[in-house]
N, C-alpha and C positions, 0 to 999 in steps of 0.2 A: 621699312626702314627708311631713312634720308640720309645719304652719304654726304658728308663734310665736301664742300666744292673746291675746287683748284682755282686759281686766277692770279691776275696781276695785282700786286700790292705795293704801296708807296706810302712810307711815313714822311712827316713833313721834314725830318731831318736827313733825309737819303737823297742822292741825287739821281739814282735810277730805281726804276720799279724791279721786282722780284716775281717768279712765278713760285706760289706757295700755297699751302692750304689756309682756307679763311681762317681768321682768328677772331672776328667779330660776327659771328652768325647769330641771326635774330629771326623771330618769328613776326608775322603780320596777322592779326585776328580780324579775319574777313568773312562776308557771306558771298558765296557764288550764286550766280543768277543764271539759269538754264533757259535758253531761247526755245520757244514753242514754234508757232508758225514764224517763217523767215519773211524777209523782204527783198524786192527785186532791186538789182543793182541799178542806181540813177534815180532812186525814189527814196523817200524820208518818210519817217513814222511821226505823226503828230503826238504831242505830249498825252492827249486825252485817248489816243489809241494805243499807247505804250504797252498798258496791261494786256491787251489783246495778243501781244507777241512774247509773253513771259510765260513760261510752263510752271517753275518752281525755283526754290532756293535750297542750297546746301551751306554747311561751314567750310570756309576755305582758308586753309594755313599758306599764306603766300610768302615763302621763306625769303629771305634777304641776306646777302653776304655784305655787311656795311662796309667792310675795308675795301672789298673789290669794287663796291658801287662808289666810293669816295674818289677812287682813282679814275674810273671809267666814265663816270656821268658828265663829266665837262670834257670834250663837247658833245660826246654821243648819247648821254642817257644812260640809264640802266640797262644792261644787256647779260653779260655773264654773272653779273650779281643776283639775276632773278631766274634765269632759265634753267637752272639745275634741278628743280623740283618742286611741285605743289602738292599739296595733300587735301582731300576732299574727305567730308563725312559720309557714311553709308546711304543715307536717307535722301531723298529729294522731296520737301514738302511744297505742294502745289500753292499756287497763289490763292487758288479758291480756299483752301483749307485756312489760309491765314487772313481771310476776309474779316472775321471778328477782331482782328488786331490791328486793323488799317485805322490810322489816326491822322490828325493834321501835320503838316510839315513842320519841321525844325524852325522855331522863330529865329531869325537872323537878328543881330544887333542892329540898333536903328542906324548906325553909321556905315553900315555894309551896303553895298549897292544891290538894288533889287534885281533878280534874273531877268534876262530880255524876254520878250513876250512869248517866244517859242518855247521857253523854259518856265513858263508861269501862266497858270489858269486857274480859275475859280475852284474847278472840280479837283484840280491837283492839290490846291492849298488845303482843302478839307479832308483829303483822304490819301495823300501821297505819302505819309510816313507809314513805319512799321513798329510796333512795339515788340521788339524782340530783345530779351536778355541774353547775355553771352558771359562766358568765364573761361579764363586760360590759366593754367597751372603747369607746373614743372616737376618732374619726379626724377631725381638723380639716380644714378647707379647705387649709391651707399643707400639712400632711401629706400630703393626696391629691397636691397638685401636686408634691410632693418625692418622692413613690414611697415614704413611709413605711409601715411597718405600723401598725396601731391600736395605741393605748396603752391596755394592760389596767388598769382602774381596781379591779376586786373579781372575786373568785371565790368566791362564796357555795355553800353545800351544802345541799340541800333536807331533808337528814336532822336538820338542826338547827332545823327548824320546830317553834314551840311547840303549835300546832295543825295536825292533819292536814286532809287533803281530805275525808276520811270524816266526821270532826267537824263540819265545816263545813256539809257537805250536811245531816247530821241536825240540827244546831242551826237552820239556815234553815227547815226543814220543820216544827220542833217546835211552831210555834204554828199549822199548818195551811197555811202558804203552799205553793202547788202548785209543781210543776217542770214544765217541757214540754221534749220531746225537742230538742237543739240549743241549749237554754240554756248560757250561759257564765259561769261565775264564778271570779274571782281568787283567788290563795292569800294575797294581802298580800304585802309585800316580804319577800324572802328575803335575810336579813343574818345574819352570823356575830357573835361577839364581838370579833373582831381587825380591825383595819383593812383587811386584804387580803381580808376576806370580806364587806365592806360591799356593800350591794346598791342604793344610792342615792348620787349625788354630794352630796347633803345631809350625809349621814354622812361620806364621805371628805374633805369640805372642812370639817367642823367647823361646819356652818352658815354658811359663808361666811368664815369667820375665818382658814382656812389656804389657801394656794396650792397646787394641783397641777401639778407641773412636767409639760410636754410636750415632744418634740423640736422642734428650730429656735428655742429660748428663748422658747417660749410658756407661758403659764401659764393656768389656769381656776380658778373657782370652781363656778359653775353654767354650763349648757349655753349656747353661744352659735350665732348663725346660721352656716350652713355646716358645723357640727359633725354628725357621723353617729354616732349610737349603735348599736351592734352587741352582741346577745345571743345566747350559744351556749349549748346544754345537751345533756348527754349521759349514759349509763350505761355503765359497763364494770366488769368483774371477772374474776378468774381461772377459767377454764372456762365463762363465760358470754358470749354474743355481745354486741359492742358496740352501743348503740342511740344513734343521734343524732336530734336534734330539728329538724335544720336552722338556719338563722339568722333571727332576728328583728332586722332594722335598718331604721332611718329616718333620712333627712336632715332637719335643721332649716331651713326657709325662713323668711324675714321676714314679720312680721305684715301683714295686707292694709292 
């Protein structure tokens, strides 16, 4: 279970913030990356060596309290909006197992700048991407009691990611920051350009402006108590073994 977080909230029409339970709870559909061999403090990992430091991947739900985040991120950046819980799937899929699903990196629009040389090599361009499909759905308490299937909100694809897991590791160590075996870092929210590929409910409900329809005449903008968020991920292709990541799921319980 994930307990609804408390924090400082301030709406635009209020003069002072209040300390209260989050009212705009959101999920972020991500992949988590586990570090294998670490690196020494003061050294960097070249891009073409980054895969030697990655053990495997899992699904990661990087919960976000959007209303707490809105108030605190200027000038401090997200802190209490992100630190209350993270949920991962039960399996770690090794990088070796994902070798058949290595693909060229996402093709940036022509008007976008090319990454600097330390984040851009020929080898990385041809095999730095990963063809992984994901699905995020929500099961409300009423749906659970009525025996309904979870309502699918988004089906993003990891092949659409602007930055790769290898670029992230290289950039993270580029200033000499060290890695340790077992360290876990997140990919960032996986979202596409179309509504059916959004990786957060913030995007799906247009920041709270549009209701999302559920069975039994229910609607949602953000996640409510009793809702269960379920994330799945898999790889599949002709002539290749299907690889599943298991389920990353968690039920929201009221704040303490």
